[in-house]
N, C-alpha and C positions, 0 to 999 in steps of 0.2 A: 724908647726906640721902636719904630714901626717894624712889624714882622709881616712879610707877605703872607696872605691867606692862601692855603693850599687850594688847588683846583678841585672842584667837586660840586656837590649839590646840597641845597637846604630843602628839607621837607617842611614847608610852611603851611599852617592852617590859615588861609587867607580870610581876613575879617569881612563881614558884610559891609556894603557901601563903600568899598574901595575897588578901584580898577586894578587889574594885574600890573599895569604900567606904574601905578602909584606905589605898589609894593616893591617893584624892581628899583624904582627911584630911591625909596627909603633904604633898601639894602645897599645900593650903590653908595649912598652917603655914608653908611656905616662902614663899608669897606674903605672908603677914602679917608675917613677919620682915624681908623685904627691900623690899616694895612697899606694905605696908598691907593693910587688909581688902579682899578681892576675892572675887567669886562664883567658885566652882569646881565643876565637875560632870564627868560622863563620858558618852560616847555609845555605850553598849552594854556590859553586864555581862560579865565573864569570871569563871567559877567559880574558887575558890581553887586547884584542882588543874590549872588551865589557865594557860598563859603566852602571851606574844605581844602583839600590837598592842592597846593600850587608849588610845582617844582621850580626852584630857583637855581640857575646855572651860574657857576663862578669860574672866572679865568678861562683856561683852555677847555673846561667842560662845556662852555657855550657852543663849542663845535660839535657837541653830541646832542644838542637840543632836538634836531630833526628826528633822531632815533627815539628819544624819550617821548616825543609827541605821538609816535606810532603805537605806543603801548596801549594795552587794554585799559579802559577806564571803568570805574564803578561809581554810580551815583545813587543818592537818595533823592527822589523827586516828589514834590507836593503838587498835585494837579487839582485845580478848582474847576468844577463843571458849572455850566449855566451862563457863561459869558465868553466872548472872544475879544482879544485885544490886538491892536495893530503891531505890537512888538512880540506877541505870543507869550508875554509874561506880565507880572503884576505892575510893572512900571509903565505900561502903555495905556493908551486911551481905549476904552471899551467901544467896540464897533458893532456888537450885536449881543443881545440877551435872549436866552431861551429858558424854558422851565425844565429844571433837571429833577423835579420831585419824583418822577416815575422811573428814574434810572436805578437799576438794580446791579448788585455786584456780579451776578451771573451774566448780565449783559456786557459788563466790562471785561470779564474773563473771556467771553466768547469773541470779543473784538481784538484782544491783545495779540493772538498768534500772527495776524497779518503784519505786525510791526517787528517780528523776530526773524532773524536771518539777514540775508543781503536785501536791503530795501532801497527804495528811491525816495530821496528827500529834496524838497525845494528849500534852499536857504531862506531864512527870514529876511525881509527888507532891512530890518535893523540888525545887521551883522557886518562883520569885517571882510566878508567875501568881496573880491574885486571883480568888477565887470567893466571892461575897456578902460582899465586904469583907475576907476573910481570905486571907492568903498561904498557898499550898498547903504550903510547907515548915513553916509554923507548925502546921498540922493534922497533918502527917506526924510531926513531933517529939512531938506529943501522942498518937501511936499511932493516928491516924485516917486512913482511906483513903476518899476520896469519888469519885464518878463525875466525870470531866472531859470537857468537850465537845471534840471534834476541832477542830483549826484547820487552815486551808489555809496551807501554806508552799510556797516555791519552791526547789527544788534544781536549779541550772543544770548541774552536772556532778559526777561522781565518778570519780576516777582511782586505780587501784591503784598504789601506790608500791613496796611490797614485801610479800612473804608468807613468813613463817617460822613455820610452824604451832606453836602456835595463835594467833600474833600477825599481824595485818594492819595495814599502814599505808596510809592513804587521803589523797588531797587532794580536798577538797570545796569547791565554789563554791556559795554559797547566798544567799538573800535574808533579810530581817529576820525574826526570830521563829523561826528554825529551831533546834531542839534537836538537837545532834549526839549527845548522850547517848541521846535517844530513837531516833535513826537507828541507833546501834550496837545498842541493845536489840532493835529491830524486825528488823534484819538477822539477829541471832542466832535470833530466833523463826522467821523465814522459812526459815532453814536447819536448824531443829529441833535446834540444839546449844546455844543460849543464847549471849549475848555481853554485854560491858559495855565502856564507854569507859575505856581504861587510860591515856590521855594525850591532851592537846589543846593545839595551838599555833595561835593566830590569826596568819596570815602576811600578811593584808591586810584592810583595811576601807575601802572607797571608794578615795580617792586616797592613803591611808596604807599604807605597806609596812613589813614587819618589818625589812628590810635598811636602812631609813632611820630606824629608831627609835632612841631613846636609853634607857639604863637609868634606873631610879628613882634609883639612887645618883648618876648623872651630873647628873640634874635637881636633886637636893638639895644636891650638893656643889660645883657650879659657881657661883662668885660672879657670873658673867655668864650666869646660867641663862636669862635672857629671850631670848638669841640663838637658843635652840632653838624659840622660838614660831613656829608656822606661821600665816601670815596667812589670813583668811577666803577671800581670792581664790584662794590656792593650795590650801587645804583643800577648796574646792568645785570643783576642776578636773574631777571626774567628773560634774558636774551642769550644768544649763543656766544659763550666765552671760551677761549682756548688759551692754554699755556704753551708758549713757544720756548724752544731751546735758545741758548744765547746766540748761536750762529745764525739761526733764522731771524731772531730779533734784529741782529745787525743788518741782515739783508733787507728786510722790509723797511728799516729805518733809512736805508739808502735808496728806497724806491724800487727794489727788485722783487720779482715774483718768486714765490716759493711753492713747493708741492702741496697739494691739498689732500689730506687723508680721505680715503674712500668712505669712511664712516660718518663724516660730517657733511650734512646735506644743506645746511643753511646757506642762503645766498649772501648774507652779510654776517661776518663774525668779528668779535672784538678780541684782539690779541694782547695778552699780558705776559710780563716776564715772571721770573720766579718770586719776585717780591710783590706780586699783584699790582704792579705799576703798568698803566695802559701804554702800549707801544704803538698800536695802529688799529685802524678799522680796515678790514680786508674784505674784498668782494670776490666771489667765486667766478673763475673764468676757466671753463673746461675742467682740467685736472689740476689747476693751479689757483693760488690766492694772489690777487693783485692788491697792493696797497692803495687804498682810497684816501685815507687821511692818516698822517703820521704825527705822533706826539713826541716831542723832545723828552728825553729821560732825565730825571734829576740826577745830579752828580752825588 
C-alpha cells in the first residue's frame, strides 16, 4: 500500500554531469512509484559540472523554495588561470589564452578583496537569467551575445584553500544569485591572465551541509527513503522561527493578522505550533504579523 511521503526536504549530494532538473525528475519518479503523485522541486540550481548540496523540496515544502534559495551558500571552487572560456567554466570553448607562469599567490590575495562585500556581477551568457522573456543560454546557443545588466550580489568571504599554479582552490561564502563562474572569470581579468571555473562543489546551503547529505543512489535505492526527509522545522533552522499559541495558530490559519512581539525584528518569520508543525509564513506589518502563506495542519 502506498503511503504519502511527508512534506519536507531532501539534502542531496548532486552527482556531476547531471542537471538539477534531471535530479528532480528522478526523485519525482521515486515519489510516484512509492507514494503516489507529489510535487517536487529544488531550491537553487547547480550546473551539470558542479556537485554538492542540492535541496529537493517535496509536497507543500515546494512553497518554501523561494526562502531556501535566499539562504547563504558555501562553495569550494577550483579556478584555472591562463585561459578564458565563453561559458566561464571548463565546459566552454576557449576564447583567449595568456601565460600565467608569473602569477604569484600574493598577487591573488591582493586581488581578492575587491570581490568581497556587495559587488556588481554581469551574469554569464550561458545562464538561466531571462532578458525580455528569453533565457540567456538560449540566445548564446543561437550564437547571440547581448548586453546584460549588472546585478548586485553579496560575497561574505573568500578563503584560499590551496595554490598549485595555475590552479587555485577557494572557499566562498555568498548570498543568493552569486555566479561563481563570473567570479572566476572576473578574477582572471583583474589579474590580466584570464581564468575559468574548473570545478565547483556546494558544501552548504542554509542549514543543509554536504557532510549530512545523501547520494541520489541512496535516495532512489532505499525502500525506506522517506526517513531521509528533513522537516520544515529543521530545514528553517537558520531563519526566524516562532512558536505560536493555539489561538494565534487558529487566527493566522484563517488569514487574520496577529500582534507582533516587539523583540522580533525579522521581516519574515516562520510560525510553528507546539508540535513543530509549520502553520504559516508571516510578514511584519507595523506592529502586526500578516499571514503570507498558510499551511494546512495535519489531523
